[in-house]
N, C-alpha and C positions, 0 to 999 in steps of 0.2 A: 417174033419168036427167036430165041437165042439159038446159036449153032449147036451148043452142047445138048439142048433139048431135042433137036432133030436126031442126034445120035443116040440119046438115051431118053426117049419120050416118057417112059413109065417110071423114071427115077423120082423119088420124093425129095423135094428141096428142103434143106435145113433152114432154121430161123435166121442165121446170118445171111444166107443167100437171099432170103425174102426181103430183109432190111436193105441189103445192098442194091437190090433191084429197084427199091423205092427211093433211093438217094436223090436229092435235088440236083439239077444241072449246075455246071460251073458258073454259068451266067447268073442264075438265081442266087447262088451262094455269094457271089461278088456283090450283087445288088443289095442283099441283106446286110453285108458287112459295111458297105458304103453308107447305107441309111443309118446304121448304128453309130458310125463315126461322126456323121453330121449331127446327129441328135446329141451325142456327148459333147461335141464342140460347142454347140449352141448353148447347152446348159453351163459350160465353163465360162463362156463370154458373159452370160447373164449374171453369174455369181462373182465375176472379177470386177471390182470397182476401178474406175479411172478418174482421178480427182479433177482433171481438167477437160473432161469430155464436153464438147459444145462450147468451150471458152476459147477466145483467141490467144495464141501464144506465139513466141518468137523461137524458131527452131534453128539451131546451129548444127549442121551435119559434120560429123568427125569420123575419120577412119577408125577401124577397130583397134582397141588398145590391148596390149598384153600386160597384165598387171603382175608385178613381181614385188615381193616384200624386200625392202632394203634394210638389212640389219645394221648397216653403218650410216643410216640416215642421220643427218645433222639438223640443227635448228631446234634444240631442246628448249631454248629460251623463248621461242616464238610460237610453238605449237602446243596445244593441250595434249593430255596423255593419250587421247584417242586420235593421234595424228594419222592422217590418211597415208596409205602406202604409196611409195614412189612408183610411177608408171614409166616403163622403158619400152622403146620400140627399136626394131632392128635397123631402121633407116633414120636414126636420130640426126637432127640438124637439117633434114630435108624439108624445105618449105612446102606446105600443103594449103591449097586454097579452100576456103570454107564458104558456104552460102548461107546468108542470113535472110530469112523471110520476115519482112516488117509486119508488125501487128501491134495490138494494144498491149501495154506492159502487163505482165503476169507474174505470179509468185515463182521463185526459182526452184527447179526440181531437176534431178539428174537421172538419166537412164543410160542403157548401154548404147543406144543408137543416136542419142541427141542430147544436147544441153539446152534447156529452156532458160533464157536469161531475162532478168528484170531490171530495167534501168531505174526504177523507182521503188526499190525494196526498203520499206520503212525500218529504221533502227530505233530501238527503245530510247526514250528520253533519259538523259543523265541528270544527276549521278545515280549509279546503281549501288545499293548498299553493300553488295557482296565484294566490291573492289574499291570501297571508299572508307575514309576515316576523317575525323575532324582535325584540322590543323590550326595553327595560330592565325592564319589569314583566310581560312575557308576550307572547303572540302579538298582533301588530298587523295591521290590514287594510292592503292596498296595492293599487295598480293593477298588474295582471300583464301578461304578454306579450300583444300583440295588443289592448291597451287594455281588457282584461278588468277589470271593476270589481266590488267587493263588492256594490254596490247592485243589480247585475244577477245575479251568480253566486249570491248567497244569497237572491234573491227567489223567491217562489212563482210558478211559471209561470201566466200567464193567457192563454187563447186570444185571438187578435186580434179575433175576432168579438164578444167581450165588451168588450175594451178600447175598441174603436171603435163600439160599439153606441150607439144613441140612447136606450136604456133608462136610467132614473135609477139611479145606483149609490151605494152607501154603503160606506165603509170604517170599521172599528172598531179602535182601538188601546187595549188595556188594559195599564196600567203597574203597577209595584210587584211584578212577578213575581219569583220567586226568594227573596223575603223570608219568606213563609209557605209551607212545603213542601206542606202539605195543600191549601191553596187553589190553589196553582200546579198541583198534580196534578189537582184538580177541573176547573180551567179547560181544561187540556190535553185531558182526556178527554171533557169535556161539550160544549164549544163547537165549532162547525164550523171546518174548517181555514182558511176565508177570514178568520177573526178573527185579527188580528195582536197580538203581545205585546211589551211593552217591559220588559226585565229591569233591575232596579236592580243596581248594582255591589256591593252589600253582603251579598248572600246567601252561603250555603255551597253547595259542590258545584255551582256555577253552570253549568259547561260540560255536565255530565251532564243538568241540568234543561233547558238550552237544546236539547240534541240530542233529548231526549224530546219536546219541543214540536215540533221540526222533523220528527221521525218521524211526527207526526200531521198534518203539513201546515201548521203555523203559522209564519208569517214573524216574524222577530225584529228589534227595535230595541234600542239601548242607551239607558237613561235616565240623563242627565247632570245632576248636582246643580249648580245655579248660584245665585249670591247673590240673595236676595230683598230687598225693602225690610224693614227691621226686624231685620236680622241683627245679633247672633247670637241674639236672643230667638226668632227664627224661623230654624231651622238645618236645611238639607237633609241634612247628614251630613258625615263626614270628607272632606277634600280637595275641599271646595266651591270652584269657580272664583269668584274675587273680582273685582268691577268695578275696584277700586283696586289690585288685586294686580299684581305684576311679570308681564310677558308670558311670560317664560321659566318662571316658577313656575306660571302657568296652563296652559301647554303641557305641563309636566311632570305636572301633576295630570290633564290630559286623557289623557296616555299611560297613566297608572296606571289610570284608569277603562276605557280601551279595552282594556287588557291583561287585564282580569278574566275575559273569555270571548270567544269568536269566534263568527261566524255571523250577525252583524247587517248589515242593508242600510243602516242609517243611525242617526242619533242624534236623540233628542227631549229637550226640557228637562224637568228636575224643579224646579219653582218657578222662581226666577231673574228676577223682574220688574226688579230693578235692573240686573243684568248684561246682560239683553237690550236695555236702553235705552241702554247705554254703547257707542258706536261704537268707541272706542279699545280697549276690552277685548274686544269681540265679534268684530271683524274678523279678527284673527290666529287665533282659535279656529276660526271658520268656514272660513278659508283652509286650515287643517290638515285639516279634514274633506274639503274638495274635493280636496286633494292625495292623499288616501287613497281616493278613489273612493266616497265616502259621500253620502247625502242628509241633509237636516235637516227635521224636523217640529216646528213651533212649536205648542204645544198651545192657543194662542189666549187664554191667561189674562192675558198682559201687554199692556195696551192701548198702551203706548209702545214695544213691541218694534220693533227695527230689522232683524230677520232677513231679511225679504222684500227690503228695499232693498239690504242688503249682499250678499245672495245673488245678486241680479241683477247687481250690479257685478262680483263676482269669478267668477261662473259656477257657483255652487253651487246645485243644485236645492233649493228651499225651498217647503214647503207649510204652510198654517196650518189648524189644526183649527177646525171650525165650532161645535162644542158639546162641553162637558164633561158627559157624560151622567149622572154621579153626583155633581155638585156638591152636590146634596141627596140623600144616600144613602137615599132612601125609595123603595119599590116604585113608587108612583104617580108620583113626580117623575121617576124614571128612564124610565118608560113614556112620559111626556109629552116628555121630552128626545129619546127615540128617534123619536117622532112628528114632532118638529120637524126632526130630521135627514132624515126622509123628505120633508118639504115642501121643505127646502133642496135635496135631490137632484133633485127634480122641477123646481125653478126653475133650478138651475145645472148639472145633469148629474151632479155628484158631490159628496158631502159627507163630511167626515171627522169622526168622533166619537171623543173620547178619554175615558178613565175609569181606574178603579183596579180591580184584581182582587179586589174584595170579594165576599163570599158572595152578597149581594143583587144585585150587578151581574151576576155570572156567571149567576145564575138568570134575571134579567130579559132579558139579551141572548140567552140560549138560547131562551127562549120567543118572543121577538120575531123571531128569525131564522127560525123555522118558519112565520111568516106572510108572509114577503116574496114568495114565489112568486105567491100569489094577488093580491098588490098590484102585481105587475109591476115589482118593484125587485130589482136585482142586488146581492148582497153580494160585495165584492171585497177583496183584501188591500191594505194601505196603498201598496205599491209601484205599484199600478195608477194611483194618482193622479198619478204622475210620468211616465206614458206617455200616448200617444194625444192626443186633443184637449185634455185638461186638463193634460197634462204640459208 
């Protein structure tokens, strides 16, 4: 009996007082609210699909990112119109360790909390009609409708979280592919898909070999023979582009090399120290690459190369390799060169290493790639160097 009823026992209670007297206890109300929340949560989970539930994935844990739009973002030549926003962090440049949990390869997908990576992401067989045209010696790359470029269409997709990450990144390009069928097959099957390949134009059945590599996730470049000092004693091969050659003859030779196969994002030099130092010979060749939506990678062996300067003038995306990893094709020397690449990546954010598809190089890169997770280093395809902060 309530205290006020003792003082006024004969007073008639109103409707509000009757309802208030029958109110549920605080404990009962909290229990009902909790049950309601649990029921709603269960219904939300049931109706929310997760495409990789129950399937093995590889998880890369990353610290939270603060995404900011970069109005002055550069790399218009290398990124499509829907270029991802640049990610910035308050502690830029600070190395952060990541943990990679090994598992069966899975499709690549990006979330706020993790990046699921796929070492064997299949790329479509080339040529793709949207960025191809018929040339005098075969299929040639071209810029397609909507400014679609071979440098983007044929590139291995890389999540924006990796491209814009503060983690040090290393890209590896192995050349000479297609000349030795067995070594090419070994490289395709053994190396992770992030390792890029440069195919020489002189092999047999090149398109089939290129598409086998793309099916295993490997990005492709064309290796272009250019005149070195000491030519012809030092001879890159038939239809070498010559520094003193006629411009039309060089462009015709370029068309021949480009028509040998399709599916490449860009071109890299094979030898060519003399040609790369000659502005008059080099500029029209690089201009043709830009016209066709390609990028250029200078392997860094020509100290007097003018590719970076000319590329900047004409708007061709140009990058330079930091190290030839098998200049000395010995196991210990290659391991040291790869360690040097790691140091360069930590210092500058991204380092590109070039080499040849030798037996010893393939084995060394394969073993080295397995150690990168514990070192906090990301292995990326060469095209990633032309995007994001380094692009």
